[in-house]
C-alpha positions in Angstrom: 0.0 0.0 0.0 1.6 3.2 -1.2 0.0 5.4 1.5 0.6 2.9 4.3 -3.1 2.3 4.9 -3.7 -1.5 4.6 -7.4 -0.8 4.5 -7.2 1.2 1.3 -7.1 -1.4 -1.4 -7.9 1.0 -4.3 -6.0 0.3 -7.5 -4.2 3.7 -7.2 -2.8 2.7 -3.8 -1.4 -0.6 -4.8 1.8 -1.4 -6.7 3.5 -4.6 -7.9 6.5 -5.3 -5.6 8.8 -8.1 -4.7 8.5 -9.8 -1.3 11.7 -8.0 -0.1 10.3 -4.6 -1.2 7.0 -5.3 0.6 8.9 -6.2 3.8 10.6 -2.8 3.7 7.3 -1.2 4.6 6.8 -3.0 7.9 6.5 -1.0 11.1 8.8 -1.5 14.0 8.0 -4.3 16.4 6.2 -3.1 19.5 8.9 -4.5 21.7 11.8 -2.7 20.1 13.6 -0.8 22.9 14.1 2.3 20.7 10.6 2.2 19.4 12.0 2.7 15.9 12.7 0.4 13.0 16.5 -0.1 12.2 17.6 1.6 15.4 19.1 -0.3 18.3 20.3 1.0 21.6 23.8 -0.1 22.8 26.1 1.6 25.4 23.6 4.5 25.6 23.9 5.3 21.9 21.5 4.9 19.1 22.8 2.7 16.3 21.2 2.8 12.8 21.7 -0.6 11.1 20.7 -1.7 7.6 21.6 -5.2 6.5 21.4 -7.2 3.3 21.2 -10.9 4.4 23.9 -11.2 7.0 26.0 -8.4 5.6 25.7 -5.0 7.2 25.6 -2.3 4.6 25.2 0.7 6.9 26.0 1.0 10.6 26.5 4.3 12.5 25.9 5.5 16.0 24.3 8.7 17.2 23.9 10.4 20.6 20.2 11.0 20.3 17.2 9.2 19.0 16.2 12.2 16.9 19.6 12.2 15.1 19.4 8.5 14.5 15.9 8.7 13.0 17.0 11.5 10.7 20.0 9.5 9.5 17.9 6.3 9.2 15.3 8.1 7.0 18.1 9.5 4.7 19.7 6.1 4.4 16.4 4.3 3.7 15.6 6.8 0.9 19.1 6.3 -0.6 19.0 2.4 -0.3 15.3 1.8 -1.1 14.3 4.8 -3.3 10.5 4.9 -3.9 10.0 1.9 -1.5 11.4 3.8 1.5 8.4 4.4 3.7 8.1 7.5 5.9 8.9 5.6 9.0 8.5 7.9 11.9 9.7 6.6 15.3 
């Protein structure tokens, strides 16, 4: 669903995607300590991590969650293009 609303099944809101591209639109699990997808907390820092299989393709740490979210969104757009959802915390 392009707009993120799974209840809106209109033709204009759907697109043909691979399974991997569809998974990119998932929200963060509710039990994620940071509350944000692709962000982990370790040693009181927020780590933004993107992987392809078992290989990490981006990993940086930030002092604040806000800085990590901003970096995460920029990296997601660069790596995933039009399939990067607007993934707020």
